[in-house]
C-alpha positions in Angstrom: 0.0 0.0 0.0 1.2 3.4 -0.8 1.5 6.1 1.9 1.1 9.8 1.3 3.1 12.2 3.5 0.8 14.8 5.2 1.8 18.4 5.5 2.8 17.9 9.1 5.2 15.1 8.2 2.9 12.2 9.2 2.4 9.4 6.8 -1.2 8.6 6.4 -3.4 6.5 4.2 -6.8 7.9 3.2 -9.7 7.4 5.6 -11.2 5.0 3.2 -8.4 2.6 3.4 -7.2 3.2 7.0 -8.4 1.1 9.8 -10.7 3.1 12.1 -9.1 4.6 15.2 -10.7 2.9 18.2 -9.4 3.5 21.7 -9.1 0.6 24.1 -11.5 2.1 26.7 -14.5 4.4 26.2 -13.7 5.9 29.6 -10.4 7.2 28.1 -12.4 9.7 26.0 -12.3 13.2 27.5 -14.0 15.5 24.9 -16.3 18.3 26.0 -20.1 17.9 26.4 -21.0 21.6 26.2 -20.0 24.5 24.1 -18.5 24.2 20.6 -16.6 21.3 19.1 -14.1 22.3 16.4 -12.7 19.4 14.4 -9.3 19.5 12.8 -8.9 20.6 9.2 -8.3 17.2 7.8 -11.7 16.0 9.1 -13.7 18.8 7.5 -12.2 21.1 4.9 -13.2 24.6 4.4 -13.8 27.6 6.5 -13.6 27.3 10.3 -17.4 27.7 10.6 -17.8 24.4 8.7 -15.6 22.7 11.3 -17.5 24.0 14.4 -20.4 22.1 15.9 -22.7 23.3 18.7 -22.8 20.5 21.3 -26.2 21.5 22.6 -27.8 20.6 19.1 -28.3 16.9 18.8 -28.1 17.0 15.0 -24.8 18.8 15.0 -23.4 16.4 17.7 -24.3 13.4 15.5 -22.7 15.1 12.4 -19.5 16.0 14.3 -19.2 12.5 15.8 -19.7 10.8 12.5 -16.9 12.9 11.0 -14.6 12.2 13.9 -15.2 8.4 14.0 -14.7 8.1 10.3 -11.9 10.6 9.7 -9.7 10.4 12.8 -6.1 9.5 12.1 -5.3 8.3 15.6 -6.8 7.3 18.8 -5.5 10.4 20.4 -7.7 12.6 18.2 -10.8 10.4 19.1 -10.0 10.7 22.8 -9.6 14.5 22.6 -12.8 15.2 20.7 -15.4 12.6 21.8 -17.2 12.6 25.1 -18.1 9.1 26.4 -21.6 10.0 27.7 -22.5 11.7 24.5 -21.2 8.9 22.4 -23.3 6.3 24.3 -26.4 8.6 23.9 -26.1 9.1 20.1 -24.4 5.8 19.1 -27.7 4.2 17.7 -28.4 7.3 15.6 -25.0 7.6 14.0 -24.8 6.9 10.3 -21.4 5.1 10.0 -19.8 2.9 7.5 -20.2 -0.7 8.4 -16.5 -1.2 9.0 -16.3 1.7 11.4 -19.4 0.6 13.3 -18.1 -3.0 13.4 -14.7 -2.0 14.7 -16.2 0.0 17.5 -18.9 -2.6 18.5 -16.3 -5.4 18.4 -14.0 -3.4 20.8 -16.9 -2.0 22.9 -19.8 -4.5 22.9 -21.9 -2.2 25.1 -22.4 0.1 22.2 -24.1 -2.4 19.9 -27.5 -1.4 18.6 -30.5 -2.9 20.2 -32.7 -4.1 17.4 -36.4 -3.7 17.6 -38.9 -5.9 15.9 -40.9 -3.0 14.5 -43.9 -5.2 13.6 -44.3 -6.5 17.2 -43.8 -3.0 18.5 -46.5 -1.6 16.3 -48.9 -4.4 17.1 -48.3 -3.9 20.8 -48.9 -0.2 20.5 -52.1 -0.8 18.6 -53.5 -3.3 20.9 -52.6 -6.4 18.9 -52.7 -5.0 15.4 -55.4 -5.6 12.9 -57.8 -8.5 13.6 -59.3 -10.4 10.8 -63.0 -10.5 10.7 -64.8 -13.7 9.9 -67.7 -13.7 7.6 -70.9 -14.6 9.1 -72.0 -18.0 7.8 -75.7 -17.9 6.6 
């Protein structure tokens, strides 16, 4: 595999071919849970306003965490930017590539999505679902 030297001298592969950065313990994460999260330039190019996310807005938190989990070059970046409580709260709602989700859920089984049988949930909410009427026999 070919490596490309980054501007700061690091040798990186692109995020598409690089293995996801997954820290050993979720409790090692120490990102902020309030204020503004600004991701590094290599995670979101463009003006600084495109790299800043308001942590009180759930949509912005999900977008920021998706970028960090997919684009982080090292576990150190993940540890600095992600808050463990917020990660647990938004995990099921994140749109991640399957390889990133699998890497995180393999290392941290507590994050796995809880699947819901939607048919059973709808029937339970509707009091058993639709009942078939029998025709009256004459």
